N, C-alpha and C positions, 0 to 999 in steps of 0.2 A: 781703757789704756787704766794703769794706776796699779800700784804696787803695795797700799797701806793694810792695815791691817796686821793682827799677829800670825802670820801664814801658817799652815804646816799639811801633812798627808798628802793624797794623789793630787787634786785639784793646783796643789800648792805647787807642788815639782814639775807637771805641769806647764805650768803656768814659767815656771823658770825654765823650762827647756826651749818654751816660746819665743821668751822676750827677746834675747839677742835680735834674732830678723826683726821683732814687731818695731823694739828702739833704733836699728839703722835705717828701718825706713820711716821713722817721724824724723831723725836724726838729719834727714839730706834736705827736710823741707822747713827745719827750725833752725839749722845752724848757725843762718846773721844775730839771731835773737839771742843764743846759747852764747856766742862769742861775745855779743855787747853786757850783755848781763853779768858774766862770769870774770872776762879779763879785768875784773879791774878789782877785783876783792883780795885783801888782805888778811894777814893775822889767822887764826881758832875760825875755820868753815865747818859748821854743822849742814849737812845736805839730808833731808830724810828723804827716803823710800829711793833710795840711788839704783835700784833694780841691779845692773850688771856695769855700773861705771861708768859711762859713756860721755859723763860731765866731767870729767877728770881730764879731760885732754883741754879741757878751754879754762881751768885755772891759771892762775900764774905760779912760776916757780916762789916756793917759800910758806905756802899757806900750809896749814897744819889742819889736813880733812879729817873730818870725823864725820860716815856713815854709818847710820842708823837705819838697816834694812830688816823689817819684820818677816821675811822671808828666809828662812835657815839655806832655802836651796839654792840661793843668790850669793851668799856669801863669799865662797871659792871663786867666782867672777870677780868680786869686787877686791878679794885681797889678790888674783894674779893682775888686774886692773892700777891696782895700788902701787903695786909692783915694779912694773911697767912703766909707769907714769915717772918713779922715783919720788915721789913726793910722802913728806913724815904722814903717819895720818894711822888710825885703826877702825874696826868695823865692831859695829856695834849692833845687837838685839835689839828692841822694842817696838813700840808703836808711838806715833803722833802724837793722840791723847797725852803722855805722861812720858817725856823727855829726860833719859837718866843722865841729865847733866845739873849743876850748879845752877842755881840763878846769876843771870847777866854775867856770862862765863863767856861767851862767843861774840864773834865781832858780826858775822853775820850767820844766814839760814839760808839755804835753796830750796826750793822744790819746784821739780818740773813733772808735768803729770803723775801728780801726788793728792793733792787736795780735793780730784774727785771720786778718790776712793776712801778716805777717809770716813771710819763710821762715825763720828763729831766735829765735819772742822770746825765748830766753834772753839770747843777746849782744844783742839790740835793748834789755833791761831793763838789761843791764850797762852797756850805753852812755848809758842815762839816767843811770842814778846817777852814771856820771863825769864827767858835763856840767855837773849838778845844784850849785848851792853849798852848803856847809854848813847844816842847818836847809831846804832849798830843796824844793820839792813838785811831785811829780808826783801829774796830775789825772787821772784816767780812767772814760771810760763806752763800755762794752765788750758788747757778746752774749755768751754762754758754754754750755758744755756745758750741758745739761740732764742733772740724775742719772743718773748709772749705773743701769741696771737697768729705768729707766722706757720707755715706748712713744715719748715724745718721743726721747729719745737714741737707740735703737734706727733711727727715723727718720734722723737724724744723721749716724749712722755710716755708715749705707747710702748716703746722697744725700752724702755730701760731693765725692766724684770729680767729680759732675757740677754740687753747688754752686760748688764751686771753678773750674770751666772757667766759669761763669757769671759767677761775683760776683769775678771778678780774683784769685783765688788765696784768697779765702774758706775760712774751717775754720770752722763750725759748732759745731762737736764739740770745738772746742779749750776746755781748764779754763783760761782765764786769770786768773781772782780766785788760784789753787795758783798759777800760775805768777809773778804780783806778791807773794805773801806768803813765797815763797822766793826771791826776786831780793835781799837782803840791806838792805831797807827797814830803818830806825832803827823804824818806825810804818807800818801801813797801818788805815784805816778804809775798809768798802765798805759799800753798801746794797743786797742782791739785790731784783728786781721783774721785772717780766712784763711786755712790752708785745704786744699785738694783732699782731703779724705771724708770717706762716709759716716755724716750722723756726726760727727764731734768735729765737724769743717772752723768751728768760730774758735780764735781762741786769743788768749790777753797775754800780756808779758809785761811786768813791770817792777818797782821798787816801793816797798812799803819801809818808811824808816821811823825805827822805837825813839822819842821824846827822850 
């Protein structure tokens, strides 16, 4: 899973065709966490790698939503989902490592199943902090690496190249929570849990606040 990087060509087109079905499967398992994370957001909300726009259903009325999607073949899905949801907003093309927004311009940034596939997650998190207003929040729901030394972690390490090729750059063994905790946020609160998925069962969901 994962949708970041600037995506064009046949693989990007194929991934865009498959993503709606993949998103529905994960959505059914992760819906309680999405509701909890997204239901209290307000103001201007940036979502990086929104895919087909499944998170729009959980955002409250009144937010202004900006969807930054690197795969142009997903933009029609997003524009249609935004119209159906009835929110104000826009869809932009770009990547997480170079957010095309001014410093301290949004109240919240959302990432669900995204940081697994950005090319430079540390740079992406620095960009998230840059565009957040003081006191703003970064909400995340990500699959993460299994504990080092576990059989699942060994499988993640072994299959990472193949998984990344099939999953549009996704890294099943990325230690995403540690990266968020090291990114300079004032406070990070996260919950670890497992979903019944092959190779990417371990997940974290939480909020990181900018000071």
